[in-house]
matplotlib code that plots the C-alpha trace (Angstrom):
import matplotlib.pyplot as plt

x = [29.8, 29.2, 26.0, 25.8, 23.9, 21.9, 23.1, 26.7, 26.3, 27.8, 25.4, 27.1, 26.8, 25.0, 27.1, 24.5, 21.3, 18.1, 16.7, 17.8, 16.9, 13.4, 13.2, 9.7, 8.2, 6.3, 4.4, 6.3, 4.5, 5.6, 7.8, 11.5, 12.2, 11.6, 13.8, 15.9, 16.6, 13.5, 12.3, 10.0, 6.7, 8.2, 8.2, 10.8, 12.8, 14.9, 16.7, 15.4, 17.9, 19.4, 19.4, 22.7, 22.7, 21.9, 25.0, 27.2, 28.1, 31.4, 30.3, 30.8, 28.7, 30.0, 28.5, 26.6, 23.4, 21.0, 17.9, 15.0, 11.9, 8.9, 5.8, 3.2, 0.8, 3.6, 5.5, 8.6, 11.2, 14.4, 17.7, 18.1, 21.7, 23.4, 23.2, 21.2, 24.0, 23.5, 26.1, 24.2, 20.8, 22.2, 22.0, 18.5, 16.8, 19.0, 18.5, 19.2, 21.9, 21.0, 17.3, 15.5, 16.4, 13.4, 11.1, 12.6, 11.2, 11.6, 11.2, 13.1, 13.7, 14.2, 14.9, 14.9, 14.8, 11.7, 13.2, 16.8, 18.9, 16.6, 13.6, 12.5, 10.1, 8.7, 5.1, 5.3, 2.5, 0.1, 0.2, -2.8, -3.6, -3.7, -1.2, 1.4, 5.2, 7.5, 11.1, 13.2, 16.5, 18.7, 16.4, 13.2, 10.5, 8.6, 5.3, 4.3, 0.9, 0.7, -1.0, -0.7, 1.4, 2.5, 4.6, 7.4, 10.3, 13.8, 14.9, 12.1, 14.4, 11.6, 10.7, 13.5, 12.4, 12.2, 9.0, 8.3, 6.4, 7.5, 7.1, 8.6, 9.0, 9.7, 10.6, 11.6, 11.7, 8.6, 7.3, 8.5, 11.7, 12.3, 13.8, 12.1, 10.0, 9.8, 6.9, 6.8, 5.0, 4.4, 3.7, 3.2, 4.4, 1.8, 3.5, 6.5, 5.8]
y = [-39.1, -35.3, -33.5, -30.8, -27.6, -27.1, -23.5, -24.7, -27.1, -25.8, -25.4, -28.1, -27.2, -29.7, -32.1, -32.1, -30.2, -31.7, -28.4, -24.9, -23.0, -21.4, -17.8, -17.5, -14.2, -13.6, -10.9, -8.4, -9.5, -13.1, -12.8, -12.5, -16.2, -15.2, -12.3, -11.6, -9.0, -6.9, -7.2, -5.2, -4.0, -4.4, -8.3, -10.4, -13.0, -15.9, -18.9, -22.4, -25.1, -27.2, -31.0, -33.0, -35.6, -39.1, -40.5, -42.9, -46.3, -45.1, -41.9, -41.5, -39.1, -37.5, -39.2, -36.3, -36.1, -33.4, -33.9, -36.2, -37.3, -38.2, -39.8, -40.7, -42.8, -45.4, -45.0, -43.6, -41.5, -41.7, -39.8, -37.9, -38.3, -36.3, -38.0, -40.8, -43.4, -47.0, -46.6, -43.5, -45.3, -48.1, -45.6, -44.3, -41.7, -39.8, -36.2, -35.6, -33.1, -29.8, -30.1, -27.7, -27.5, -28.5, -25.6, -23.7, -22.9, -25.8, -29.5, -31.3, -34.8, -37.8, -41.4, -44.6, -48.3, -50.5, -53.9, -53.7, -52.1, -49.8, -50.0, -46.5, -46.3, -49.9, -48.7, -45.5, -47.0, -46.5, -42.8, -40.9, -37.3, -35.2, -37.3, -35.3, -35.5, -33.6, -32.7, -31.4, -29.7, -27.3, -24.6, -26.0, -28.5, -28.2, -29.9, -31.1, -32.8, -35.6, -34.6, -37.8, -40.9, -42.4, -45.2, -44.3, -46.0, -45.8, -43.4, -40.8, -38.1, -35.6, -36.4, -34.3, -31.3, -28.1, -26.1, -22.4, -23.7, -25.5, -29.2, -32.6, -35.7, -39.1, -42.1, -45.8, -49.1, -50.9, -53.5, -54.7, -56.8, -55.5, -52.3, -52.3, -49.2, -46.4, -45.4, -41.6, -39.6, -35.9, -33.5, -29.7, -27.5, -26.6, -24.9, -24.5, -26.4]
z = [38.3, 37.9, 38.7, 36.0, 36.0, 32.9, 32.9, 32.7, 29.8, 26.6, 23.6, 21.6, 17.9, 15.8, 13.7, 11.0, 11.9, 10.8, 9.6, 9.6, 12.9, 13.0, 14.3, 15.7, 16.4, 19.6, 21.4, 23.4, 26.5, 26.2, 29.3, 30.1, 29.2, 25.6, 25.7, 22.7, 20.0, 19.2, 15.6, 13.5, 15.2, 18.7, 18.5, 20.1, 18.0, 19.1, 17.7, 18.6, 19.8, 17.0, 17.9, 17.5, 14.8, 16.1, 17.9, 16.1, 17.6, 19.1, 20.5, 24.3, 26.2, 29.3, 32.4, 33.8, 35.6, 34.5, 36.6, 37.3, 35.3, 37.3, 35.6, 38.4, 36.3, 35.4, 38.6, 37.1, 38.9, 36.9, 36.7, 33.4, 31.9, 29.1, 25.8, 24.2, 23.4, 24.4, 27.2, 28.6, 28.5, 30.7, 33.5, 33.0, 31.0, 28.4, 27.2, 23.4, 23.2, 21.4, 22.1, 24.5, 28.1, 30.4, 30.8, 27.8, 24.4, 22.0, 22.3, 25.1, 24.1, 26.4, 25.7, 27.7, 27.6, 28.0, 28.7, 29.5, 32.2, 34.5, 32.2, 33.0, 29.9, 30.3, 30.5, 28.4, 26.3, 29.2, 29.1, 27.7, 27.0, 30.1, 32.2, 33.9, 33.3, 35.7, 34.8, 37.7, 37.1, 39.1, 37.5, 39.1, 38.3, 35.0, 34.4, 31.0, 30.1, 27.4, 24.2, 22.3, 21.3, 18.0, 16.6, 14.2, 12.4, 14.1, 11.3, 12.1, 13.5, 13.0, 16.6, 17.8, 15.7, 17.7, 18.1, 19.0, 22.0, 25.1, 24.4, 25.4, 23.5, 25.3, 23.2, 23.5, 21.5, 20.6, 20.6, 24.0, 23.5, 19.9, 18.5, 15.2, 15.9, 18.4, 20.8, 21.0, 23.7, 23.0, 25.8, 26.2, 29.0, 31.6, 34.5, 36.7, 39.9]

ax = plt.figure().add_subplot(projection="3d")
ax.plot(x, y, z, "-o")
ax.set_aspect("equal")
plt.show()
């Protein structure tokens, strides 16, 4: 098992992007993390991450640890692994390749089981707006706050869409014991801890 630096991960090109990358415009004082080419009027532009297509049944993710997700309210402290295949989710929480890196601009997307294997997202439905979610990587610990939840169909790949803000999306199967829908928790970046 390899521990992988998020900085060392290649930016794997999307097999079939869900949408063209968005190039948001931000104020010049937005900070170094937003640095990019300067556009008209002194604004800074950047390209958002492009999520990989949902994995097929025979895809094998590299077995690589990326970090830890901690959710105090539901007593979760789980390893984050590269990928969201069934095989990867046997080990804990998976990071959807091509989505934002924790703490970065865009939407970092994490998935985990509720009833099988380690059950890291068993009680994800108990989260409410304001609850903290900490994601720790070799780059630091990034705190997100829950902004809301929703139930969607398994085909709702819009949940991995990237934003021009620092957001996180956690999802799992629902109802418990079935995989007919997905419980989705949305969160917004608050601070680096």
